[in-house]
C-alpha positions in Angstrom: 169.9 194.0 92.5 172.3 196.8 93.3 171.9 198.9 96.4 171.8 202.7 95.6 174.3 203.2 98.3 176.7 200.4 97.2 179.0 202.7 95.3 178.2 201.3 91.9 177.4 204.7 90.5 180.6 206.1 91.9 182.6 203.4 90.3 181.0 204.1 86.9 181.7 207.8 87.3 185.4 207.0 88.2 185.8 204.7 85.1 184.3 207.4 82.9 186.5 210.1 84.4 189.7 208.1 84.0 188.7 207.1 80.4 187.9 210.7 79.6 191.3 211.8 81.0 193.2 209.4 78.7 191.0 210.2 75.7 191.7 213.9 76.2 195.4 213.3 76.6 195.4 211.3 73.3 193.4 214.0 71.5 195.7 216.7 72.8 198.8 214.7 71.7 197.4 214.2 68.2 196.4 217.9 67.9 200.0 218.9 68.9 201.4 216.5 66.4 199.1 217.8 63.6 200.0 221.5 64.4 203.7 220.7 65.1 203.3 222.6 68.4 205.4 222.0 71.5 204.2 223.4 74.8 206.9 224.1 77.4 206.7 225.3 81.0 209.7 226.8 82.7 212.9 225.9 80.9 216.3 227.5 80.3 216.7 229.1 76.9 219.6 226.8 76.1 217.4 223.7 76.7 214.8 225.0 74.3 217.2 226.2 71.6 220.6 224.5 71.9 223.5 226.4 70.3 223.7 224.2 67.2 219.9 224.1 66.6 217.8 226.2 64.3 214.1 226.2 63.4 212.4 228.1 60.6 209.0 228.7 62.3 208.8 229.7 66.0 206.1 231.5 67.8 207.0 232.9 71.3 204.2 234.0 73.6 203.5 234.3 77.2 206.0 235.2 80.0 207.5 238.6 80.4 209.0 240.8 77.7 212.5 240.2 79.1 211.9 236.4 78.9 210.6 236.6 75.3 213.5 238.8 74.2 216.0 236.5 75.9 214.6 233.6 73.8 214.7 235.8 70.7 218.4 236.5 71.4 219.1 232.8 71.6 217.3 232.1 68.4 219.1 235.0 66.5 222.5 233.9 67.9 221.9 230.4 66.5 220.7 231.8 63.2 223.8 234.0 63.0 226.1 231.0 63.7 224.3 228.9 61.1 224.6 231.7 58.5 220.8 231.7 58.2 219.2 235.0 57.0 216.5 236.5 59.2 214.4 239.7 58.5 213.1 241.3 61.7 210.2 243.7 61.3 209.3 245.7 64.4 207.9 249.0 65.5 210.2 251.1 67.7 211.5 248.1 69.7 214.8 249.6 70.8 215.6 246.5 73.0 215.4 244.2 70.0 217.7 246.6 68.0 220.2 246.6 70.9 220.3 242.8 70.9 221.1 242.7 67.2 223.6 245.5 67.3 225.4 245.0 70.6 225.9 241.3 70.1 227.1 241.7 66.5 224.3 239.6 65.1 223.4 241.7 62.1 222.5 245.2 61.0 219.8 247.7 62.1 217.9 250.0 59.8 216.1 252.9 61.5 215.9 256.7 61.6 219.2 256.9 63.4 220.9 254.5 61.0 219.7 255.3 57.5 221.2 252.4 55.6 218.2 250.9 53.9 217.8 250.9 50.1 215.0 248.8 48.8 216.8 247.9 45.5 220.3 247.2 46.7 221.6 244.0 44.9 218.6 243.9 42.6 219.0 243.5 38.9 216.5 245.2 36.5 214.0 242.3 36.3 213.9 242.1 40.1 213.3 245.9 40.3 210.5 245.6 37.8 208.9 242.7 39.6 209.0 244.5 42.9 207.4 247.6 41.4 204.7 245.8 39.5 203.9 243.5 42.5 203.7 246.4 44.9 201.7 248.8 42.8 199.0 246.6 41.3 196.0 247.6 43.3 196.6 251.3 43.9 198.6 252.7 41.0 197.6 250.3 38.2 200.9 250.7 36.3 200.4 248.9 33.0 203.0 246.5 31.5 204.2 249.3 29.2 205.6 251.0 32.4 208.5 248.6 32.2 209.9 250.6 29.3 210.0 253.8 31.3 211.8 252.0 34.1 214.2 250.5 31.5 215.1 254.0 30.2 215.7 255.2 33.8 217.8 252.1 34.6 219.9 252.4 31.4 220.6 256.1 31.9 221.7 255.4 35.5 224.1 252.7 34.3 225.4 255.0 31.5 226.2 257.6 34.1 228.1 255.0 36.2 225.5 254.9 38.9 224.1 251.7 40.4 220.3 251.4 40.2 219.5 252.2 43.8 216.0 252.9 45.0 217.0 256.5 45.9 218.0 257.0 42.2 214.6 255.8 40.9 212.8 257.8 43.6 214.5 261.0 42.6 214.4 260.4 38.8 212.7 263.2 36.8 210.4 260.9 34.8 208.8 263.8 33.0 212.2 265.0 31.7 213.7 261.7 30.6 213.6 262.8 27.0 215.7 265.9 27.9 218.2 263.7 29.6 218.5 261.4 26.6 219.2 264.5 24.4 221.7 265.8 26.9 223.6 262.4 26.9 223.7 262.4 23.1 225.0 266.0 22.9 227.8 265.2 25.5 228.8 262.2 23.5 228.0 259.8 26.4 225.7 257.7 24.2 225.4 257.2 20.5 222.5 258.4 18.4 221.4 254.7 17.9 221.3 254.2 21.7 219.3 257.5 22.0 216.9 256.4 19.4 216.3 253.1 21.2 215.8 254.9 24.5 213.4 257.4 23.0 211.4 254.5 21.4 211.1 252.8 24.8 210.1 256.1 26.4 207.4 256.7 23.8 206.0 253.3 24.3 205.6 253.7 28.0 205.1 257.4 28.3 201.5 257.2 29.4 202.7 255.4 32.6 205.1 258.1 33.7 202.6 260.0 36.0 201.7 256.7 37.8 205.4 255.6 38.1 206.3 259.1 39.4 203.5 259.0 42.0 204.4 255.5 43.1 208.0 256.4 43.8 207.1 259.6 45.5 204.7 257.8 47.8 207.3 255.0 48.5 209.9 257.6 49.2 207.7 259.4 51.7 207.0 256.1 53.5 210.6 254.9 53.9 212.5 258.2 53.8 213.1 258.1 57.6 215.5 255.1 57.1 216.3 255.3 53.4 220.0 255.8 52.6 220.4 259.2 50.8 223.7 258.0 49.3 223.6 254.2 49.3 227.1 253.7 47.9 228.7 255.5 50.8 227.0 253.7 53.6 227.0 250.1 52.2 223.2 250.1 52.0 221.2 246.9 52.6 217.9 245.6 51.4 215.8 242.6 52.2 217.1 240.8 49.2 220.7 241.7 49.9 220.3 240.4 53.5 218.9 237.1 52.2 221.6 236.8 49.6 224.4 237.5 52.2 222.8 235.3 54.9 222.4 238.4 57.1 220.2 239.3 60.0 218.4 242.6 59.1 216.4 244.4 61.8 214.0 247.0 60.3 212.1 249.6 62.3 208.6 250.0 60.7 207.9 252.9 63.1 
């Protein structure tokens, strides 16, 4: 027989509490391992991200803005040293831009530094893939639209111009036939080449209005940072930054 005041109930409560504590610790440990999450308290940035380390997926939250930006600077510095490309998308974060520019970590594309060209370093198939992937839901450009883009691309190359986004955005799609005729008359292309281009244009002509609308809309959205003359400013794109292991900081405004 146990006396109610003997402390037996208290002992059972203590056992249960201690057991619950260790169970919770074990569950928390397993959850952290499953999510690959590490939780830190106050630490120096160098302790969290040593100079020779780099991680692909990092989420920084909590603390002050200065603390978060300091950690970002450490991460970007490590990425830059490791020649690891990083694309930074932000909205009017001047401090982040200063970190990238002032420390020589990469390049900044914004309204004050119009160096962005969406197609820089793209070949034709990459341009086509980008357009068709981007415009599926709203513009519904059919597969035949590739032939119109091919004509625009080939005429640009014939004129000695690289296929920058700005060139496609300013292309007179409704007058491509006139441009083909003009190139033949000037002797820049042969009649056989002109016949081929006209055949491609005829095949995809129904898509011209949608392609023209797509590029006009895209131009209006990125014109604030789009390079008007990409060749003169050494324009960059997301793909060129990745290919060149660059850090590219883009202001989405």
